[in-house]
N, C-alpha and C positions, 0 to 999 in steps of 0.2 A: 653453553651456547656461545661463550666468548662475546657477550653483547657489547657493542660499541655504538656511540651516537652517530647519526647521519646515514645509517645503513637501513636496508629493508629486511624486516623479519615477518614470519608468518606463523601464527598459531593455527594449525590445521584442524584442531578439535577444541573449540573454545570452551564448551561445557559451562562450568560456573565461573570462568574467566580468571581463575587463580594464576595460571601461567601467563596469560595475556597481561594482567595487571602488573605482575613482577617484571615482565620484559619491558613494558612501557616505563616503569619506574627506573630501570637501569639504563635505558637508552635516552631518557630525557625527552625533551620536546622535539628533538631533531630526528629525521629519518621517518620511514613509513612502517606502519604495523598493520597487518591484515589478519582478521579473525574469520575463520571458516567453521561452519557447523551445519550438519545435516538436520539437527533437531531445531526447528524454528523457535520453539518455546524457550529453549536454553539460550539461543542467540538473541532473542528479543530481550530477555532478562539481562544479559550481559551488556547489550547496547544501551539499555535504560540506565544501568548502574554506572557504566563507563562510556558515555556517549562520544567523548572526544578522544578516547584512547586509541581507536583503530578504525579502519575501514572494514565494515562487517559484510560478510557474504553468506547467504543461505545456500548451501549446496554440499555435495559429497566431496570429502577431501581427496578422493581418488581422481577427481577432475581438477586438481589444483592448478594445472597448467592453463586450462580454459578460464578458470576463475580469475587468475592473475592477469591473463591477457585482456580480459574485459575491463580491467582496471588500468590498463596501459603498462603493465609490468611484465617484462620479458625474462628478466633474470633476478635472482634473489642473492644479494651480496652479503647479507648478514647471516641468516639461518632460518631453518624450518623446524618446528617441534610438533609432534603428534603424541597425544596421550590416549592410548587405544582403549577399546572396550566401552562398557557402559559407565556413565558417570554416577557419582554418589547421589546427585540430584535426581537422576532417572531411577536409580535403584530404590531410593527411599520413598518414591511416589507409587503407591500400590496401583493407581489407575494406569500406569504405563505397562504393568504386567511383567516386569523383569524379576521380581523377587518371589522366592518360594516361601519366605517368612511372613509376607503380608498378602492377604487375599485380595485379588483384583482380577480384571478381565485378562484372558489369554491373548495378549497383544505382542509385546516385545519389539515393536517397530520403533526404530530411532527416528524415522521420518514418517509422519502420519499420512503423507500423500501417497505412499506406496500401498499396493493392494495386499500383498502377502503378509500374513500375520502368523503368530504361533498357533492360533485357533485353526487356521487353514491346514497347517501341517498335521496337527494332532487329530483333527476330526475328519480330514478328507484324504490324506495320503495313505497309501497301502502300507501294510504292516512291515514289509521288507524295506520300504523306503524310509520309514521312521527308524527302524533298527539301524540302517546304514548311517543315517544322520547322527544318531546317538553314539554309535561306535566311532565314526570318523572324526566328529567334532568335539565329542565329550570324552573319548577314550574310555568309555564305560564297558567293562567286561560283561555286564549283564544286559546288554542292549537288546538282545532278542527277547528275553523274558519281559523286559520293560515294555517293549513295543507290543508284544502279545497282550499284556495286561491293559495297556492303553486302548487298543482296538476293541477289546472285550467290554470296556466300560464307556465307550462313546455313546452319546455326545458328552464332551467335557467342556465346561464353560469358564472355569476360574483357575487361577494359579493354585489356590488352596486345594481344589479337587485333584489337580494333576500332581501336586506335591505329595498328597496323601496316597495316591495310587502308586507312585514311584517308591515311596518309603515302604509301603506294605509289601511290594514286590521284592525289594532288596532285603528287608528283614526276614521274609520268608525264605529266600534263597540262602541267606547266611545261616539261618536256623537249621536248614536241612543239610548243610555241609558238615556239621559236626566239628566246630572250631576246637582246635587244640589250645588250651589256655597257656601252654608253655611255648607256643609257636611265636617267634619274633615277628613283628609287623614290618612289612615292606613300606617304602615311601608311599606307594599307591594306596595301601590299606589305611595309612595315617591320613591321607587326603580324604578318603571316603568317610572317615569319622566326623568330618566337619558337618556335613548334612547329606543324607542319601540322595537328595534331588539335585545337588550341586552340578554334577557332570551333565545330566540330562538338560537342565535349564540352560547351561552354557552352550550345549550343542544346538538347542533350538534357537537361541538368540543369534548364534553365528550363522545358522542357516537362513533365518528370516532376513538378516541384514547383509548377507553375502560378504561377511567381514574379511575372510582370508583373501578372496579374489580382489576385493577393494584395497586391501593392504598392499598386495603385490603391485598393483597398478600405481598406487600412491608412491611407493618407494622408487619405482623406475622413473616416474614423472619428476619426482623431487630431485633426483640426481641430475637429470637433464637440465633443470632450470637453475641449479646452484652455480654461483660464480666461484672461481678459485678462492679458497680461504673461508668460504661459507660452510656452515655446519648443518648436518641433519641429525636431529635428536629424537629418538623414539622410545617411548615407555610402553612396555607390554605387560600383560597380567596373566598369561598362561603359556604353556610350553609350545602350543601350535603357532601362536603369534611370534614368540621369541625366536623360534626356529627359522621362520620366514625372514625376520629382520636380520638375523645372523648370517643366513645363507646369501641374501642379496647384498649386504654390505661386503661380504667376502668376495662375491662375484665382481663387484666394481673395484675392489682393492687388488684384484689379481691382474697380473700383466699377461705375458705370453701364454696362450693356451694351445700351442702346437704340441703334437705328440712328443713325449720325452726323448725319443731317439732322433728327432729332427736336428741336424747339425746347425741350421740357421733358421731364425724365426721368419715365418712367412705370413703369420696371421696379422701382424702389425698392431695387435692389441696392447694398449698401455694402461696402467692403473689410473683410475679416475677418482678414487677415494683413499684417504688415509684413515684407517680405523683407530679411533682415539681411546677405545675401551677394549683391551685384550680380553677382559671378562666383563660381564654386565655389572653395572653399579646397582646395588640393592640398598634397601632402607636399613638404617642403623636401628639399634634396639630402642632408642628414645623415640624415633619416629614411629616405629611399629606400635609402641605403647600409646602414643598420641593418636594414631590412625591405624587401626588393625588391618584395614584393607591394603595398606602399603606393604604388607609382608610378602606378597607375591609379585610385587613390581620389579621389573628388570629394565634398566636404562642402557641403551647402546648409542654410540655417537660415531659419525663418520664426517670427515672434513674433505671437501672437494679440493683436488690437486690442481 
C-alpha cells in the first residue's frame, strides 16, 4: 500500500481489524483512516478494540463513495484495501451459517438487516434456480444433481443437514462413474477433494450477499475517488473474484480503445491505473503453514496515474 503519514487510507472490509491495525501502526498518528464493514458485529468489535484508530462506518463497501462523502472525504490520497469474502471470525461462528463443518442455521448473511438468507434460497427457490446458482457461483459440475437432491429433501434447516445432503449426492455420483484409479486428477478434482460441500456453500454465500455485483461496483467507485499516486489493493479468495479484479484493473490500465485499424485515436481514453502486480501475489509456504486459509489468497494492486 506504500503507506505514508499524513494521508487518507480506507480499509473497506474491516473484519477482525488486522489490516486496519497494521495500517494505523505504519501511518502513525497523522492522517485519516476509515474502516468500513457490512457486518455490524465485526465492526463493533473492531471499534471497541481500536476505538481511536479509525473512523468506523457500518455499510456496504460497494457504496464507498457515499460513505466517504458523509465523512467529508472526496478523494483518497493514500490507498484503499479490500479483503474479500467471509472472514475467519464469521466462518468460525456456527451461528452465522457459513461453515459446512459446524452445524448452525442456514443463514450466510454478512448483514443481518437484509432479508435474503441461504434458507430462503434452499427452501423456496425453484430447482432450476438453485442449480444455476450452484453452477454459476460455485463452478460445480454436479449442480443439477445437487439441486434435485436439495429440493427432494426440503425443508432443510441447518448447515449440517445441507452439507450431508450435498456430500451424499456427490459421493453417489462419483461412485456410479467408475473412477479409474490410474487416471490423473485435474486441478478441479483436487479442489473437490477438500470437502464435497465447498463449492455449493461458496455459491450460496455469493448469491445471498450479491458478492460479485458488489465487488464490481466497489472497484469502479474506488478508482474514481483515488488521487494520483494512491493505491487500490484487493485480496481475493476464489477464481470468480480474482477474474473480476484482474479484468477491471486491466480496463483502467488500458489506453486507447479505438479499433486497431484506426489511423488516429478518436476515443480519447487514457490509462487511469498502473498495475503494480503483473501476477497476483500469493502466500508463501510459511504463511500457509501458519494460516491454511491463506493458500487460496491472491493479491492485486493498482496505482492511480
